[in-house]
C-alpha positions as CSV (number, residue, x, y, z in Angstrom):
1,X,-0.1,0.0,-0.1
2,X,1.6,3.4,-1.0
3,X,0.9,6.8,0.8
4,X,-1.9,7.9,-1.3
5,X,-4.0,4.7,-0.8
6,X,-3.1,4.8,2.9
7,X,-4.2,8.5,3.2
8,X,-7.4,7.9,1.1
9,X,-8.2,4.8,3.4
10,X,-7.9,6.4,6.8
11,X,-11.3,8.1,6.5
12,X,-13.3,7.7,3.4
13,X,-15.6,10.7,4.4
14,X,-12.5,13.0,4.3
15,X,-12.0,15.2,1.3
16,X,-9.1,14.1,-0.8
17,X,-7.3,16.5,-3.1
18,X,-4.3,15.9,-5.2
19,X,-1.9,18.5,-6.7
20,X,-1.0,16.3,-9.6
21,X,-3.9,18.0,-11.3
22,X,-2.0,20.8,-13.3
23,X,-5.1,23.0,-13.3
24,X,-5.7,22.8,-9.6
25,X,-1.9,23.2,-9.1
26,X,-1.8,26.5,-11.0
27,X,-4.9,27.8,-9.1
28,X,-3.2,27.0,-5.9
29,X,0.0,28.8,-6.9
30,X,-2.0,31.9,-8.0
31,X,-4.1,32.3,-4.8
32,X,-2.9,30.0,-2.1
33,X,-4.7,31.8,0.8
34,X,-8.0,31.7,-1.2
35,X,-7.5,28.0,-2.0
36,X,-7.0,27.1,1.8
37,X,-9.8,29.4,2.9
38,X,-12.2,27.4,0.6
39,X,-11.1,24.0,1.9
40,X,-13.6,21.8,4.0
41,X,-12.8,21.2,7.6
42,X,-10.9,18.0,7.3
43,X,-8.8,17.5,4.0
44,X,-6.2,15.4,2.7
45,X,-3.8,17.3,0.2
46,X,-1.6,14.9,-1.6
47,X,1.7,16.0,-3.5
48,X,2.0,19.3,-1.5
49,X,5.6,19.6,-2.4
50,X,4.6,20.6,-5.8
51,X,3.2,23.9,-4.2
52,X,5.5,25.4,-1.5
53,X,3.5,28.5,-1.8
54,X,0.8,26.8,0.0
55,X,2.8,26.6,3.3
56,X,2.2,30.2,4.6
57,X,-1.5,29.9,3.8
58,X,-1.7,26.5,5.6
59,X,0.3,28.1,8.6
60,X,-2.2,31.0,8.9
61,X,-5.2,28.6,8.7
62,X,-3.6,26.6,11.4
63,X,-2.8,29.5,13.7
64,X,-6.5,30.6,13.5
65,X,-7.9,27.2,14.4
66,X,-5.3,24.7,16.1
67,X,-7.8,21.7,16.0
68,X,-5.4,18.8,15.2
69,X,-6.2,16.7,12.2
70,X,-7.6,19.1,9.9
71,X,-4.9,18.7,7.3
72,X,-3.1,15.6,6.3
73,X,-0.5,16.6,3.9
74,X,1.4,13.9,1.8
75,X,4.0,14.0,-0.8
76,X,6.8,12.1,-2.5
77,X,9.5,14.6,-1.2
78,X,10.6,15.6,2.2
79,X,8.3,18.7,2.8
80,X,10.6,20.0,5.6
81,X,13.5,20.1,3.3
82,X,11.9,22.7,0.9
83,X,12.9,26.4,1.4
84,X,10.8,28.3,4.0
85,X,8.8,25.4,4.9
86,X,10.3,24.2,8.1
87,X,10.0,27.6,9.7
88,X,6.3,28.0,8.4
89,X,5.3,24.6,9.9
90,X,7.5,24.3,12.9
91,X,5.4,23.1,15.9
92,X,2.3,22.8,13.6
93,X,3.0,19.4,12.0
94,X,3.7,15.7,12.9
95,X,5.8,14.1,10.4
96,X,5.4,10.4,9.6
97,X,7.9,8.7,7.3
98,X,6.7,5.7,5.4
99,X,9.0,2.9,4.5
100,X,9.2,2.0,0.8
101,X,7.0,-0.9,-0.6
102,X,8.5,-4.4,-0.2
103,X,9.0,-6.4,-3.3
104,X,6.0,-8.5,-2.6
105,X,3.9,-5.2,-2.4
106,X,5.3,-3.9,-5.7
107,X,4.5,-7.1,-7.4
108,X,1.1,-7.8,-5.8
109,X,2.4,-11.2,-4.6
110,X,0.1,-13.3,-2.6
111,X,2.7,-15.0,-0.5
112,X,5.0,-13.3,2.0
113,X,8.9,-14.0,2.0
114,X,8.9,-14.6,5.6
115,X,5.9,-17.0,5.4
116,X,7.7,-18.9,2.6
117,X,10.9,-19.0,4.7
118,X,9.0,-20.6,7.6
119,X,7.6,-23.4,5.3
120,X,11.0,-24.7,4.3
121,X,14.2,-26.1,5.7
122,X,17.2,-24.0,4.8
123,X,20.8,-24.8,4.2
124,X,22.9,-21.8,5.4
125,X,26.7,-21.7,4.4
126,X,28.8,-20.0,7.0
127,X,32.5,-20.1,5.9
128,X,33.5,-23.7,5.7
129,X,30.4,-24.9,7.6
130,X,27.1,-25.8,6.1
131,X,24.0,-25.8,8.6
132,X,20.7,-27.3,8.0
133,X,18.0,-25.4,9.9
134,X,14.6,-26.8,10.5
135,X,13.0,-23.4,10.4
136,X,9.6,-24.4,12.2
137,X,11.6,-25.5,15.1
138,X,14.0,-22.6,15.3
139,X,13.3,-20.0,18.0
140,X,14.6,-17.4,16.0
141,X,16.9,-16.7,12.8
142,X,18.6,-13.5,12.5
143,X,19.8,-12.2,9.1
144,X,22.3,-9.5,9.4
145,X,22.4,-7.9,6.1
146,X,20.5,-7.6,2.8
147,X,22.8,-10.2,1.0
148,X,22.0,-12.7,3.7
149,X,18.3,-12.2,3.3
150,X,18.6,-12.5,-0.5
151,X,20.5,-15.6,0.0
152,X,17.7,-17.2,2.2
153,X,15.1,-16.1,-0.2
154,X,16.8,-17.8,-3.1
155,X,17.3,-21.0,-1.0
156,X,13.5,-20.9,-0.2
157,X,12.6,-20.3,-3.7
158,X,14.3,-23.3,-4.9
159,X,12.8,-25.6,-2.3
C-alpha cells in the first residue's frame, strides 16, 4: 500500500485533493490563501511538495484554528527540506515517514517471503560450515544484512 492509498483509506468521508492536477496546481499557486480558505474542515492534500507557496497559507489557517487533524499533507518529497517550509510549519505538524514498498507489495505477490521461509528447511553456508536449519523448530533466525536475506530467499524459492 502506498502513501496515497493509505491516506485515502484513513477516513473515506474525508475530502481528498491531489496537486497532480495541473489546473488545480496552477490555481493553488496563483491564490494559495483563497484555496486554503475554500477547503472543507478536514482534508487530505496529496503531493503538496509541488506547491510550497501553500505553506504560509496553511500556517495562517492552522494558527487561526489549532484543531489537530484538519489537514493531512502527503508528498513524495521531504516537505521539511523545501525552502521556508520548516519555519512555516514548525510546531504545527507531525511528520510520519513511510518505508518503501516491499518487493512483494510492488508485484502484488500473494505470499510473503517470511511466510515462505517458515515453510521450508534452509541450508545456510557459513564459511566452511554448512548448517541445515529446520525453520519451524528454530526459536529465531537472524539475518544481518540484505545479502544474507537475498541468499535465504533464493534458498526458499528453490525448495
